The first five atom37 places (N, CA, C, CB, O) and aatype in JSON, in Angstrom:
{
  "aatype": [1, 13, 14, 7, 5, 6, 0, 0, 8, 10, 10, 14, 15, 9, 10, 11, 9, 7, 19, 16, 10, 11, 6, 6, 6, 13, 1, 6, 11, 19, 0, 14, 10, 19, 19, 11, 10, 13, 0, 15, 14, 3, 1, 0, 19, 1, 13, 1, 10, 10, 16, 15, 10, 7, 3, 12, 9, 6, 13, 10, 3, 3, 0, 12, 10, 2, 3, 11, 9, 13, 14, 6, 4, 19, 2, 7, 13, 16, 3, 15, 2, 0, 14, 9, 1, 6, 0, 16, 19, 11, 15, 12, 9, 13, 13, 19, 15, 1, 10, 11, 14, 11, 9, 19, 6, 7, 1, 19, 10],
  "atom_mask": [
    [1, 1, 1, 1, 1],
    [1, 1, 1, 1, 1],
    [1, 1, 1, 1, 1],
    [1, 1, 1, 0, 1],
    [1, 1, 1, 1, 1],
    [1, 1, 1, 1, 1],
    [1, 1, 1, 1, 1],
    [1, 1, 1, 1, 1],
    [1, 1, 1, 1, 1],
    [1, 1, 1, 1, 1],
    [1, 1, 1, 1, 1],
    [1, 1, 1, 1, 1],
    [1, 1, 1, 1, 1],
    [1, 1, 1, 1, 1],
    [1, 1, 1, 1, 1],
    [1, 1, 1, 1, 1],
    [1, 1, 1, 1, 1],
    [1, 1, 1, 0, 1],
    [1, 1, 1, 1, 1],
    [1, 1, 1, 1, 1],
    [1, 1, 1, 1, 1],
    [1, 1, 1, 1, 1],
    [1, 1, 1, 1, 1],
    [1, 1, 1, 1, 1],
    [1, 1, 1, 1, 1],
    [1, 1, 1, 1, 1],
    [1, 1, 1, 1, 1],
    [1, 1, 1, 1, 1],
    [1, 1, 1, 1, 1],
    [1, 1, 1, 1, 1],
    [1, 1, 1, 1, 1],
    [1, 1, 1, 1, 1],
    [1, 1, 1, 1, 1],
    [1, 1, 1, 1, 1],
    [1, 1, 1, 1, 1],
    [1, 1, 1, 1, 1],
    [1, 1, 1, 1, 1],
    [1, 1, 1, 1, 1],
    [1, 1, 1, 1, 1],
    [1, 1, 1, 1, 1],
    [1, 1, 1, 1, 1],
    [1, 1, 1, 1, 1],
    [1, 1, 1, 1, 1],
    [1, 1, 1, 1, 1],
    [1, 1, 1, 1, 1],
    [1, 1, 1, 1, 1],
    [1, 1, 1, 1, 1],
    [1, 1, 1, 1, 1],
    [1, 1, 1, 1, 1],
    [1, 1, 1, 1, 1],
    [1, 1, 1, 1, 1],
    [1, 1, 1, 1, 1],
    [1, 1, 1, 1, 1],
    [1, 1, 1, 0, 1],
    [1, 1, 1, 1, 1],
    [1, 1, 1, 1, 1],
    [1, 1, 1, 1, 1],
    [1, 1, 1, 1, 1],
    [1, 1, 1, 1, 1],
    [1, 1, 1, 1, 1],
    [1, 1, 1, 1, 1],
    [1, 1, 1, 1, 1],
    [1, 1, 1, 1, 1],
    [1, 1, 1, 1, 1],
    [1, 1, 1, 1, 1],
    [1, 1, 1, 1, 1],
    [1, 1, 1, 1, 1],
    [1, 1, 1, 1, 1],
    [1, 1, 1, 1, 1],
    [1, 1, 1, 1, 1],
    [1, 1, 1, 1, 1],
    [1, 1, 1, 1, 1],
    [1, 1, 1, 1, 1],
    [1, 1, 1, 1, 1],
    [1, 1, 1, 1, 1],
    [1, 1, 1, 0, 1],
    [1, 1, 1, 1, 1],
    [1, 1, 1, 1, 1],
    [1, 1, 1, 1, 1],
    [1, 1, 1, 1, 1],
    [1, 1, 1, 1, 1],
    [1, 1, 1, 1, 1],
    [1, 1, 1, 1, 1],
    [1, 1, 1, 1, 1],
    [1, 1, 1, 1, 1],
    [1, 1, 1, 1, 1],
    [1, 1, 1, 1, 1],
    [1, 1, 1, 1, 1],
    [1, 1, 1, 1, 1],
    [1, 1, 1, 1, 1],
    [1, 1, 1, 1, 1],
    [1, 1, 1, 1, 1],
    [1, 1, 1, 1, 1],
    [1, 1, 1, 1, 1],
    [1, 1, 1, 1, 1],
    [1, 1, 1, 1, 1],
    [1, 1, 1, 1, 1],
    [1, 1, 1, 1, 1],
    [1, 1, 1, 1, 1],
    [1, 1, 1, 1, 1],
    [1, 1, 1, 1, 1],
    [1, 1, 1, 1, 1],
    [1, 1, 1, 1, 1],
    [1, 1, 1, 1, 1],
    [1, 1, 1, 1, 1],
    [1, 1, 1, 0, 1],
    [1, 1, 1, 1, 1],
    [1, 1, 1, 1, 1],
    [1, 1, 1, 1, 1]
  ],
  "atom_positions": [
    [[111.24, 141.58, 139.09], [110.7, 142.83, 138.56], [111.2, 142.99, 137.13], [111.12, 144.06, 139.45], [112.4, 142.92, 136.88]],
    [[110.28, 143.2, 136.2], [110.62, 143.32, 134.79], [110.38, 144.73, 134.3], [109.81, 142.33, 133.97], [109.34, 145.32, 134.59]],
    [[111.33, 145.29, 133.55], [111.03, 146.54, 132.85], [109.94, 146.29, 131.81], [112.3, 147.13, 132.18], [109.72, 145.15, 131.41]],
    [[109.28, 147.35, 131.37], [108.12, 147.24, 130.49], [108.22, 146.34, 129.28], [0.0, 0.0, 0.0], [107.49, 145.36, 129.2]],
    [[109.1, 146.63, 128.36], [109.16, 145.86, 127.12], [109.53, 144.41, 127.36], [110.15, 146.49, 126.17], [108.99, 143.51, 126.71]],
    [[110.44, 144.16, 128.28], [110.82, 142.78, 128.57], [109.63, 142.01, 129.15], [112.0, 142.74, 129.55], [109.39, 140.86, 128.79]],
    [[108.89, 142.66, 130.04], [107.72, 142.01, 130.63], [106.68, 141.7, 129.56], [107.1, 142.9, 131.71], [106.08, 140.63, 129.58]],
    [[106.48, 142.61, 128.62], [105.5, 142.39, 127.56], [105.89, 141.19, 126.7], [105.37, 143.63, 126.69], [105.02, 140.44, 126.25]],
    [[107.18, 141.0, 126.47], [107.63, 139.88, 125.66], [107.66, 138.56, 126.43], [109.01, 140.17, 125.11], [107.41, 137.5, 125.86]],
    [[107.95, 138.63, 127.72], [108.02, 137.41, 128.53], [106.67, 136.95, 129.04], [108.93, 137.64, 129.7], [106.49, 135.77, 129.34]],
    [[105.72, 137.85, 129.14], [104.42, 137.53, 129.73], [103.71, 136.35, 129.08], [103.55, 138.73, 129.66], [103.22, 135.49, 129.81]],
    [[103.62, 136.26, 127.77], [102.94, 135.09, 127.18], [103.57, 133.76, 127.6], [102.96, 135.2, 125.67], [102.85, 132.79, 127.85]],
    [[104.88, 133.71, 127.66], [105.57, 132.48, 128.07], [105.31, 132.17, 129.54], [107.07, 132.6, 127.81], [105.07, 131.02, 129.91]],
    [[105.37, 133.21, 130.37], [105.12, 133.02, 131.8], [103.7, 132.49, 132.01], [105.32, 134.34, 132.57], [103.5, 131.58, 132.81]],
    [[102.74, 133.06, 131.3], [101.35, 132.63, 131.47], [101.13, 131.22, 130.91], [100.41, 133.61, 130.79], [100.37, 130.44, 131.47]],
    [[101.79, 130.91, 129.81], [101.66, 129.58, 129.22], [102.17, 128.52, 130.19], [102.42, 129.51, 127.89], [101.55, 127.46, 130.35]],
    [[103.28, 128.8, 130.83], [103.82, 127.88, 131.83], [102.95, 127.92, 133.08], [105.29, 128.25, 132.18], [102.67, 126.88, 133.68]],
    [[102.52, 129.12, 133.46], [101.74, 129.29, 134.68], [100.44, 128.51, 134.69], [0.0, 0.0, 0.0], [100.07, 127.95, 135.72]],
    [[99.74, 128.47, 133.56], [98.46, 127.77, 133.54], [98.62, 126.25, 133.6], [97.68, 128.15, 132.29], [97.63, 125.53, 133.78]],
    [[99.84, 125.75, 133.46], [100.07, 124.31, 133.61], [100.34, 123.94, 135.07], [101.25, 123.86, 132.74], [100.38, 122.77, 135.42]],
    [[100.53, 124.95, 135.92], [100.78, 124.71, 137.33], [99.49, 124.34, 138.04], [101.41, 125.95, 137.98], [98.39, 124.59, 137.54]],
    [[99.63, 123.75, 139.2], [98.45, 123.53, 140.04], [97.94, 124.88, 140.49], [98.79, 122.61, 141.27], [98.68, 125.86, 140.55]],
    [[96.65, 124.92, 140.8], [96.02, 126.2, 141.14], [96.74, 126.92, 142.28], [94.57, 125.96, 141.53], [96.94, 128.13, 142.21]],
    [[97.14, 126.18, 143.32], [97.83, 126.81, 144.45], [99.17, 127.39, 144.02], [98.04, 125.8, 145.59], [99.56, 128.47, 144.45]],
    [[99.87, 126.67, 143.16], [101.17, 127.15, 142.68], [101.0, 128.41, 141.83], [101.88, 126.06, 141.86], [101.79, 129.35, 141.96]],
    [[99.98, 128.42, 140.99], [99.73, 129.61, 140.17], [99.46, 130.81, 141.07], [98.54, 129.37, 139.22], [100.01, 131.89, 140.86]],
    [[98.61, 130.61, 142.07], [98.26, 131.71, 142.98], [99.46, 132.2, 143.77], [97.16, 131.28, 143.93], [99.57, 133.39, 144.1]],
    [[100.36, 131.29, 144.08], [101.55, 131.65, 144.86], [102.64, 132.29, 144.01], [102.1, 130.42, 145.55], [103.28, 133.25, 144.44]],
    [[102.85, 131.77, 142.81], [104.01, 132.18, 142.01], [103.69, 133.15, 140.88], [104.66, 130.99, 141.44], [104.49, 134.04, 140.59]],
    [[102.54, 132.99, 140.23], [102.23, 133.79, 139.05], [101.26, 134.94, 139.36], [101.65, 132.9, 137.95], [101.44, 136.05, 138.86]],
    [[100.25, 134.68, 140.16], [99.24, 135.7, 140.45], [99.82, 137.0, 141.01], [98.23, 135.15, 141.42], [99.4, 138.07, 140.58]],
    [[100.78, 136.96, 141.94], [101.35, 138.23, 142.42], [102.02, 139.04, 141.3], [102.37, 137.95, 143.53], [101.96, 140.27, 141.31]],
    [[102.64, 138.36, 140.36], [103.24, 139.05, 139.22], [102.16, 139.67, 138.35], [104.09, 138.07, 138.4], [102.32, 140.8, 137.88]],
    [[101.08, 138.95, 138.13], [99.97, 139.47, 137.32], [99.4, 140.73, 137.96], [98.86, 138.4, 137.17], [99.15, 141.72, 137.27]],
    [[99.19, 140.7, 139.27], [98.67, 141.87, 139.98], [99.63, 143.05, 139.82], [98.46, 141.55, 141.48], [99.2, 144.16, 139.52]],
    [[100.9, 142.81, 140.02], [101.9, 143.87, 139.91], [101.93, 144.44, 138.49], [103.29, 143.33, 140.29], [102.03, 145.65, 138.31]],
    [[101.85, 143.57, 137.49], [101.92, 144.03, 136.11], [100.65, 144.77, 135.68], [102.16, 142.85, 135.2], [100.73, 145.66, 134.83]],
    [[99.49, 144.43, 136.23], [98.28, 145.18, 135.91], [98.4, 146.63, 136.38], [97.05, 144.51, 136.56], [97.75, 147.51, 135.82]],
    [[99.22, 146.88, 137.39], [99.43, 148.25, 137.88], [100.46, 149.0, 137.05], [99.87, 148.22, 139.33], [100.67, 150.19, 137.25]],
    [[101.09, 148.32, 136.12], [102.12, 148.94, 135.3], [101.53, 149.96, 134.33], [102.88, 147.87, 134.52], [100.46, 149.73, 133.76]],
    [[102.2, 151.08, 134.15], [101.73, 152.05, 133.18], [102.11, 151.69, 131.74], [102.27, 153.42, 133.52], [101.68, 152.36, 130.79]],
    [[102.9, 150.65, 131.57], [103.36, 150.26, 130.24], [102.2, 149.66, 129.44], [104.53, 149.24, 130.34], [101.61, 148.66, 129.84]],
    [[101.89, 150.28, 128.32], [100.75, 149.85, 127.51], [100.94, 148.46, 126.93], [100.51, 150.83, 126.39], [99.97, 147.69, 126.84]],
    [[102.14, 148.12, 126.53], [102.37, 146.79, 125.95], [102.09, 145.7, 126.97], [103.82, 146.67, 125.43], [101.52, 144.66, 126.64]],
    [[102.48, 145.94, 128.2], [102.22, 144.97, 129.28], [100.73, 144.87, 129.54], [102.97, 145.38, 130.58], [100.18, 143.77, 129.62]],
    [[100.07, 146.01, 129.68], [98.63, 145.98, 129.95], [97.86, 145.33, 128.82], [98.1, 147.4, 130.18], [96.91, 144.58, 129.06]],
    [[98.26, 145.6, 127.58], [97.58, 144.99, 126.44], [97.74, 143.47, 126.48], [98.14, 145.55, 125.13], [96.77, 142.74, 126.26]],
    [[98.94, 142.99, 126.75], [99.17, 141.54, 126.84], [98.34, 140.92, 127.95], [100.66, 141.24, 127.08], [97.76, 139.84, 127.78]],
    [[98.28, 141.59, 129.09], [97.47, 141.07, 130.2], [95.99, 141.01, 129.84], [97.67, 141.93, 131.45], [95.32, 140.0, 130.09]],
    [[95.5, 142.08, 129.26], [94.08, 142.13, 128.9], [93.72, 141.05, 127.88], [93.72, 143.51, 128.35], [92.67, 140.42, 127.98]],
    [[94.59, 140.85, 126.9], [94.29, 139.85, 125.86], [94.56, 138.43, 126.33], [95.11, 140.14, 124.62], [94.14, 137.48, 125.67]],
    [[95.24, 138.27, 127.44], [95.51, 136.93, 127.99], [94.59, 136.58, 129.16], [96.96, 136.84, 128.44], [94.68, 135.49, 129.71]],
    [[93.74, 137.49, 129.53], [92.91, 137.31, 130.72], [92.08, 136.03, 130.67], [92.0, 138.49, 130.89], [91.94, 135.35, 131.69]],
    [[91.54, 135.71, 129.52], [90.71, 134.51, 129.4], [91.45, 133.23, 129.74], [0.0, 0.0, 0.0], [90.84, 132.27, 130.22]],
    [[92.75, 133.21, 129.51], [93.55, 132.01, 129.8], [93.86, 131.85, 131.28], [94.83, 132.06, 129.02], [94.09, 130.74, 131.75]],
    [[93.87, 132.95, 132.01], [94.31, 132.86, 133.4], [93.26, 133.18, 134.44], [95.45, 133.75, 133.59], [93.49, 132.97, 135.63]],
    [[92.11, 133.68, 134.02], [91.14, 134.18, 135.01], [90.67, 133.09, 135.97], [89.95, 134.78, 134.29], [90.38, 133.37, 137.13]],
    [[90.59, 131.87, 135.51], [90.13, 130.8, 136.4], [91.1, 130.54, 137.55], [89.93, 129.52, 135.61], [90.72, 129.94, 138.56]],
    [[92.34, 130.98, 137.41], [93.36, 130.76, 138.43], [93.45, 131.92, 139.43], [94.7, 130.54, 137.79], [94.17, 131.82, 140.43]],
    [[92.75, 133.01, 139.16], [92.78, 134.19, 140.02], [91.57, 134.19, 140.92], [92.84, 135.49, 139.17], [90.45, 133.97, 140.46]],
    [[91.78, 134.43, 142.21], [90.63, 134.38, 143.12], [89.81, 135.67, 143.03], [91.1, 134.15, 144.57], [90.3, 136.71, 142.59]],
    [[88.57, 135.58, 143.46], [87.62, 136.69, 143.33], [88.08, 137.94, 144.07], [86.27, 136.28, 143.85], [87.93, 139.06, 143.56]],
    [[88.65, 137.77, 145.26], [89.11, 138.93, 146.02], [90.2, 139.67, 145.26], [89.62, 138.5, 147.41], [90.2, 140.9, 145.21]],
    [[91.13, 138.94, 144.68], [92.21, 139.55, 143.91], [91.65, 140.29, 142.7], [93.22, 138.47, 143.47], [92.09, 141.39, 142.38]],
    [[90.68, 139.67, 142.03], [90.07, 140.31, 140.86], [89.33, 141.59, 141.25], [89.11, 139.35, 140.16], [89.49, 142.62, 140.59]],
    [[88.54, 141.53, 142.3], [87.73, 142.67, 142.73], [88.56, 143.8, 143.32], [86.71, 142.22, 143.73], [88.31, 144.97, 143.05]],
    [[89.55, 143.45, 144.13], [90.26, 144.46, 144.91], [91.54, 144.98, 144.26], [90.6, 143.91, 146.25], [91.93, 146.12, 144.5]],
    [[92.19, 144.16, 143.45], [93.5, 144.56, 142.93], [93.56, 144.68, 141.41], [94.52, 143.59, 143.38], [94.11, 145.65, 140.89]],
    [[93.0, 143.72, 140.71], [93.15, 143.7, 139.25], [92.12, 144.59, 138.56], [93.03, 142.28, 138.73], [92.48, 145.42, 137.73]],
    [[90.84, 144.43, 138.9], [89.8, 145.21, 138.21], [90.0, 146.71, 138.37], [88.44, 144.81, 138.74], [89.85, 147.44, 137.38]],
    [[90.32, 147.22, 139.58], [90.52, 148.67, 139.69], [91.61, 149.2, 138.75], [90.86, 149.03, 141.12], [91.51, 150.33, 138.27]],
    [[92.62, 148.42, 138.5], [93.67, 148.84, 137.56], [93.19, 148.69, 136.11], [94.95, 148.01, 137.78], [93.52, 149.51, 135.25]],
    [[92.42, 147.66, 135.87], [91.93, 147.38, 134.52], [91.02, 148.49, 133.99], [91.19, 146.05, 134.49], [91.1, 148.85, 132.82]],
    [[90.17, 149.03, 134.84], [89.21, 150.03, 134.36], [89.87, 151.31, 133.87], [88.23, 150.36, 135.46], [89.24, 152.1, 133.17]],
    [[91.12, 151.52, 134.22], [91.84, 152.69, 133.69], [91.94, 152.61, 132.17], [93.24, 152.78, 134.31], [92.11, 153.63, 131.51]],
    [[91.84, 151.41, 131.64], [91.9, 151.23, 130.19], [90.73, 151.84, 129.45], [0.0, 0.0, 0.0], [90.85, 152.12, 128.26]],
    [[89.61, 152.06, 130.11], [88.45, 152.68, 129.46], [88.75, 154.1, 129.01], [87.25, 152.68, 130.41], [88.2, 154.57, 128.01]],
    [[89.62, 154.78, 129.72], [89.92, 156.17, 129.4], [91.31, 156.35, 128.79], [89.81, 157.02, 130.64], [91.78, 157.48, 128.64]],
    [[91.95, 155.27, 128.45], [93.29, 155.35, 127.84], [93.2, 156.02, 126.48], [93.92, 153.94, 127.71], [92.21, 155.85, 125.76]],
    [[94.2, 156.78, 126.11], [94.2, 157.45, 124.81], [94.52, 156.5, 123.66], [95.21, 158.59, 124.81], [94.34, 156.85, 122.5]],
    [[94.98, 155.29, 123.98], [95.33, 154.29, 122.98], [94.12, 153.41, 122.67], [96.52, 153.43, 123.47], [93.61, 152.72, 123.55]],
    [[93.65, 153.44, 121.43], [92.44, 152.7, 121.04], [92.54, 151.19, 121.28], [92.13, 152.96, 119.59], [91.57, 150.61, 121.77]],
    [[93.66, 150.53, 120.95], [93.72, 149.08, 121.21], [93.59, 148.73, 122.71], [95.03, 148.53, 120.68], [93.04, 147.69, 123.05]],
    [[94.1, 149.6, 123.58], [93.95, 149.36, 125.02], [92.48, 149.48, 125.41], [94.81, 150.36, 125.84], [91.96, 148.65, 126.16]],
    [[91.8, 150.51, 124.91], [90.37, 150.67, 125.21], [89.58, 149.47, 124.72], [89.81, 151.96, 124.56], [88.72, 148.95, 125.43]],
    [[89.88, 149.02, 123.5], [89.17, 147.87, 122.94], [89.43, 146.6, 123.75], [89.57, 147.65, 121.48], [88.5, 145.85, 124.04]],
    [[90.68, 146.36, 124.11], [91.02, 145.17, 124.9], [90.37, 145.23, 126.28], [92.55, 145.04, 125.04], [89.98, 144.2, 126.83]],
    [[90.25, 146.44, 126.84], [89.59, 146.6, 128.14], [88.12, 146.22, 128.03], [89.73, 148.05, 128.65], [87.61, 145.49, 128.89]],
    [[87.45, 146.7, 127.01], [86.03, 146.37, 126.82], [85.87, 144.86, 126.63], [85.45, 147.13, 125.6], [84.99, 144.25, 127.24]],
    [[86.7, 144.25, 125.81], [86.61, 142.81, 125.57], [86.89, 142.0, 126.83], [87.58, 142.39, 124.47], [86.33, 140.92, 127.01]],
    [[87.75, 142.5, 127.7], [88.09, 141.77, 128.93], [86.93, 141.72, 129.92], [89.3, 142.41, 129.6], [86.92, 140.87, 130.81]],
    [[85.96, 142.62, 129.77], [84.83, 142.66, 130.7], [84.04, 141.35, 130.68], [83.91, 143.83, 130.37], [83.42, 140.98, 131.67]],
    [[84.05, 140.65, 129.56], [83.37, 139.35, 129.47], [83.88, 138.41, 130.55], [83.58, 138.72, 128.07], [83.1, 137.65, 131.14]],
    [[85.16, 138.46, 130.81], [85.76, 137.57, 131.8], [85.56, 138.07, 133.22], [87.23, 137.4, 131.53], [85.47, 137.27, 134.16]],
    [[85.49, 139.38, 133.4], [85.36, 139.96, 134.73], [83.95, 139.9, 135.3], [85.81, 141.38, 134.69], [83.78, 139.55, 136.46]],
    [[82.96, 140.23, 134.5], [81.61, 140.51, 135.01], [81.06, 139.41, 135.91], [80.68, 140.73, 133.86], [80.49, 139.7, 136.96]],
    [[81.21, 138.17, 135.53], [80.63, 137.09, 136.34], [81.36, 136.9, 137.67], [80.67, 135.79, 135.56], [80.84, 136.24, 138.57]],
    [[82.54, 137.47, 137.8], [83.33, 137.27, 139.01], [83.35, 138.5, 139.93], [84.75, 136.91, 138.63], [83.86, 138.44, 141.05]],
    [[82.81, 139.6, 139.46], [82.83, 140.83, 140.24], [81.65, 140.91, 141.2], [82.83, 142.04, 139.33], [80.59, 140.32, 140.96]],
    [[81.85, 141.63, 142.28], [80.77, 141.87, 143.22], [79.7, 142.7, 142.51], [81.28, 142.61, 144.52], [80.03, 143.57, 141.71]],
    [[78.4, 142.43, 142.79], [77.33, 143.18, 142.13], [77.46, 144.7, 142.27], [75.99, 142.75, 142.68], [77.14, 145.45, 141.35]],
    [[77.93, 145.14, 143.42], [78.1, 146.59, 143.65], [79.12, 147.18, 142.68], [78.56, 146.85, 145.1], [78.94, 148.3, 142.19]],
    [[80.17, 146.45, 142.39], [81.2, 146.93, 141.46], [80.65, 146.94, 140.03], [82.48, 146.05, 141.54], [80.89, 147.88, 139.28]],
    [[79.91, 145.9, 139.67], [79.34, 145.84, 138.32], [78.4, 147.01, 138.1], [78.59, 144.5, 138.11], [78.47, 147.68, 137.06]],
    [[77.53, 147.26, 139.05], [76.55, 148.35, 138.92], [77.22, 149.73, 138.92], [75.53, 148.28, 140.05], [76.81, 150.62, 138.17]],
    [[78.24, 149.9, 139.75], [78.87, 151.21, 139.9], [79.93, 151.53, 138.87], [0.0, 0.0, 0.0], [80.11, 152.69, 138.53]],
    [[80.65, 150.52, 138.37], [81.8, 150.82, 137.51], [81.72, 150.26, 136.11], [83.01, 150.32, 138.14], [82.42, 150.73, 135.22]],
    [[80.88, 149.26, 135.9], [80.8, 148.65, 134.57], [79.6, 149.16, 133.8], [80.74, 147.13, 134.68], [79.71, 149.5, 132.62]],
    [[78.44, 149.22, 134.46], [77.22, 149.63, 133.74], [77.1, 151.09, 133.59], [76.01, 149.13, 134.44], [76.12, 151.57, 133.01]]
  ]
}
């Protein structure tokens, strides 16, 4: 468990190492941390996750994206911080093709 600022600084390194792991290892060791950190209220952590999504999305399974990560991510649309809102909008490129059609129609469009 990482406090906010430390997690924001360590996250790029963790993800850089994580994407070199085999898919099963990433899902076992890194994905649970990613899910936990997406629920974090710390803006620096959420910003790092949103801007790193393209590097790790292929390692995250659809159920995890639909049920755990995306619901936390959409909170960024209403964040008072403009860079978080912008990063949230940009992250949709990576999410849309992996989300259930019902979620896309109800929460994205």
